[in-house]
Every structure is written in C-alpha cells, then in structure tokens.
C-alpha positions in Angstrom: 94.0 125.2 129.5 96.9 126.2 131.8 99.6 128.6 130.7 102.1 126.9 133.0 105.4 126.0 131.3 105.8 122.3 130.9 108.7 119.8 131.2 108.6 116.9 128.8 110.7 113.8 128.0 111.1 113.7 124.3 112.5 110.5 122.7 113.8 111.3 119.2 115.1 109.0 116.4 118.8 109.9 115.9 120.6 108.7 112.7 123.8 110.2 111.3 123.1 109.3 107.7 121.4 106.7 105.4 124.3 104.3 105.7 124.3 104.2 109.5 121.8 102.5 111.8 119.9 104.7 114.2 118.4 104.6 117.6 116.0 106.4 119.9 117.5 108.9 122.3 115.8 110.6 125.2 116.0 114.3 126.1 114.3 116.4 128.8 112.9 119.6 127.3 112.1 122.3 129.8 110.2 125.6 129.6 107.7 124.4 126.9 104.9 126.9 126.5 101.5 125.3 125.8 101.0 127.8 123.0 104.1 126.5 121.1 103.6 124.4 118.0 105.3 121.0 118.0 108.0 122.3 115.7 108.7 125.2 118.1 109.1 122.7 120.9 111.7 120.9 118.6 113.4 124.3 118.1 113.6 124.6 121.9 115.1 121.1 122.2 117.7 122.1 119.5 118.6 125.3 121.4 119.2 123.3 124.5 121.4 120.8 122.6 123.4 123.5 121.0 124.0 125.2 124.3 125.5 121.8 125.5 127.6 121.5 122.4 125.6 118.6 121.0 124.3 118.1 117.5 120.8 119.5 117.0 118.0 117.2 115.7 117.6 117.4 111.9 114.0 117.7 110.8 112.2 119.1 107.7 110.1 122.2 107.8 109.4 125.2 105.6 106.1 127.1 105.7 105.0 126.0 109.2 101.4 126.8 108.1 100.2 123.4 107.0 100.8 124.1 103.3 104.1 122.7 102.2 103.9 119.1 103.7 107.6 119.2 104.8 107.0 118.4 108.6 107.1 114.7 108.2 107.1 113.3 111.8 105.6 110.2 113.4 104.5 111.5 116.8 103.6 108.8 119.4 103.1 106.3 116.6 100.9 108.4 114.4 101.9 110.6 111.4 101.6 114.3 112.3 100.4 113.4 115.8 96.9 112.1 115.2 94.9 115.2 115.4 92.4 115.4 112.6 93.2 117.6 109.7 96.5 119.1 110.9 100.2 118.7 110.1 102.9 118.4 112.7 103.6 122.2 112.5 99.9 122.8 113.3 100.0 120.5 116.3 100.2 122.6 119.5 101.8 121.6 122.8 98.5 122.3 124.7 97.5 118.8 123.6 100.2 117.4 125.9 100.5 117.5 129.6 103.4 118.5 131.9 105.6 115.4 132.4 104.5 113.6 129.3 106.8 111.3 127.4 106.7 111.8 123.6 108.2 109.6 120.9 109.2 111.2 117.6 110.3 109.2 114.5 110.7 109.7 110.8 108.4 108.2 108.1 109.0 104.5 107.9 108.9 103.2 104.4 111.4 101.5 102.0 110.7 104.2 99.4 111.5 106.9 102.0 115.1 106.2 103.1 116.1 108.1 106.2 118.8 110.7 105.4 119.4 112.0 108.9 117.4 111.9 112.1 113.8 112.8 111.1 114.6 113.8 107.5 113.6 111.3 104.8 114.1 111.3 101.1 110.6 111.8 99.6 111.8 112.4 96.0 109.9 109.2 95.0 106.7 111.2 95.1 108.2 113.7 92.7 109.1 111.0 90.3 105.6 109.6 90.4 104.2 113.0 89.5 106.8 113.5 86.7 105.6 110.1 85.2 102.1 111.4 84.5 100.7 113.8 87.0 100.4 116.7 84.6 98.5 117.9 81.4 100.7 117.9 78.3 98.0 118.4 75.6 97.6 121.9 74.3 94.8 123.5 76.3 95.3 127.1 75.1 96.0 130.1 77.3 94.3 131.0 80.6 91.4 132.9 79.0 90.7 129.9 76.7 90.7 127.5 79.7 88.3 129.7 81.6 85.8 129.4 78.7 85.6 125.6 79.2 82.4 124.8 81.2 83.0 122.6 84.2 80.0 121.3 86.3 80.3 122.5 89.9 80.3 118.9 91.2 83.3 118.0 89.0 85.1 121.2 90.0 84.5 120.5 93.7 85.8 116.9 93.3 88.9 118.2 91.5 89.6 120.8 94.1 89.1 118.3 97.0 91.8 116.1 95.4 94.1 119.0 94.6 94.3 119.8 98.3 96.9 117.0 98.7 100.2 118.5 99.8 102.3 115.4 99.2 103.5 115.1 102.8 103.6 111.3 102.6 101.7 110.7 105.8 99.5 108.2 103.9 102.6 106.1 103.2 103.8 106.3 106.8 100.4 105.1 108.1 99.8 102.3 105.7 101.1 98.9 106.9 102.1 98.2 103.3 103.7 101.6 102.8 101.4 102.3 99.9 101.3 105.6 98.1 97.9 105.0 96.6 96.1 108.0 98.3 98.8 110.4 97.1 98.9 109.0 93.6 95.1 108.8 93.3 94.7 112.4 94.5 97.2 113.7 92.0 95.4 111.8 89.2 91.9 112.6 90.4 92.3 116.4 90.5 93.2 116.2 86.7 90.7 113.5 85.8 87.7 115.6 86.8 88.8 118.5 84.5 88.2 118.6 80.7 91.9 119.5 80.3 93.0 116.3 82.0 90.5 113.9 80.2 92.5 113.1 77.1 95.4 111.6 79.0 93.3 110.2 81.9 93.9 106.5 81.3 97.5 106.6 80.2 98.2 108.9 83.2 96.8 106.3 85.6 98.9 103.5 84.0 102.1 105.5 84.0 101.7 106.7 87.6 100.9 103.2 88.9 103.9 101.7 87.1 106.2 104.4 88.6 104.7 103.9 92.1 105.5 100.1 91.9 109.0 100.9 90.5 109.7 103.1 93.5 109.0 100.3 96.0 105.7 101.4 97.5 103.4 98.6 98.7 99.9 97.8 97.6 96.8 99.4 99.1 95.8 97.8 102.4 92.1 98.9 102.0 92.0 99.7 105.7 91.8 103.5 105.2 94.7 104.4 107.6 95.8 106.9 104.9 92.5 108.8 105.1 92.6 108.8 108.9 96.0 110.6 109.0 95.8 112.8 105.9 96.2 116.4 107.1 94.0 117.6 104.2 91.4 114.8 104.7 91.7 113.4 101.2 89.0 110.7 101.0 89.8 107.1 99.9 87.1 107.6 97.3 89.9 108.9 95.0 91.6 105.5 95.3 88.4 103.8 94.0 88.4 106.2 91.1 92.0 105.6 90.3 91.5 101.8 90.3 88.6 102.2 88.0 90.7 104.2 85.6 93.4 101.5 85.7 90.9 98.8 84.8 89.4 100.9 82.0 92.9 101.7 80.7 93.3 98.0 79.8 90.4 98.3 77.3 91.4 101.7 75.9 94.5 100.5 74.2 
C-alpha cells in the first residue's frame, strides 16, 4: 500500500431539508491520506468547503469506532461501503485509489426521511423497540438474574443477536426497505433468555405491527441485509421471528 496522498472526486447528495428536493454535487478532495477513515475524508472535504465559504456536508457520526451505528452512508451504492463487517467510520481510504470517483448518498427508505444531506431520521427504529423490545416482567435484581441457568448455546445466540447496533443498513440494502433483520435481532436477543420468554410472542406481534405502521416494507428473502450488516447478524433471526409470529396466533 502506498502512502502517497490521493486526489479524489467525491459526489455527495446535497439536500437542504426534508421539504426540499436534493441532488448529487461533485467535489474534488485533495490531500487524502490512505490511512484516513472515510469519515476523516469527509472531514477534509468539509474543511475545504468551509475555507471556500460554502456549507459543509451534514452527516451523522458519534463514536467513530463501529459501535454507535450513526455513520449511515451509502458509498458507491452499498451501505457502509461494502467491506464485510465494518461501518462507514471503519472504512479506510486505502481501499480506494488516487483519482477514484466516489458516490455518497443517505439511506433510501420511506421510513427514513432525509433531514439534510446525508442525515436521515431513524427514530422509527426507536419506536419499534419501544413497542416491545424490552423485558417488563419482574426479573429481580442483578444477583437474582445471575442465578438463572442459561445454556451456553442459548447465551451465544442471544449475544450474537444483541450485537445489532441499529444502524439501519439492512433497511437501506433491502429492495423493499424492510427492517426485518433489525426487528428480529432485537427480539431474538431477548427470546433466547429466560427473562424474555414470558413476553416472547406478544413482543413479536407488537414489534411487527409497529414496523408495518412505520412504513417499512416486507422481507425480500434475498439476504441483502445480512450481506451489508456491519455486525454480521445472520438472517436466521428472521426465521426465528417469523416462527414466533405464527406461534403467537395460537397463544392467544
């Protein structure tokens, strides 16, 4: 890998607010270090824009460590840029070449309205969790919970699902803008624990109903969501969630 600074053409979606239409606008970004993260490259672009007296590009970010799920960008047509198991903030410019042309867009979904440039409103995911993605039954204090035996297989399955950071890449990748991978992961990590078992089926029903109310589409069954998930949540959780929805009809 060369340490030579790069010059790139970066096409970015610019949109003033949710009520205005947007468009792609091209910029030349110079002095891009291959060791930069993608967000650091965006910082460099914004510094150049500010020096010219232009409005910087608005984009979400927080931890920049692949934990918070804020860096919601479609890079060259793929959420988070297409490198397996990484968020946009973990994508480094060494994966690009000097002179490359890059396209950066926000998540595209009816349930994720664009607020400005690359920033979208993802509060629909919060409302889905609020509809049932929690345990409300009395499970005692922490010492009591630790006394509950949980088979390692179930604990591992729960932890795998709990890795979901709620970034919304699954929605952006799905041709139907489905949130099934997110919803199923949030339900699965509780369903595999004894504390979550009492509300398992009503939880599935409530979260599915809220998902539909928010305007997300149906599952495409093509596994695009699994392919772009930065935490590599398997589509197996969707099968589990669908099974719970069916069983819920007979549980009353």
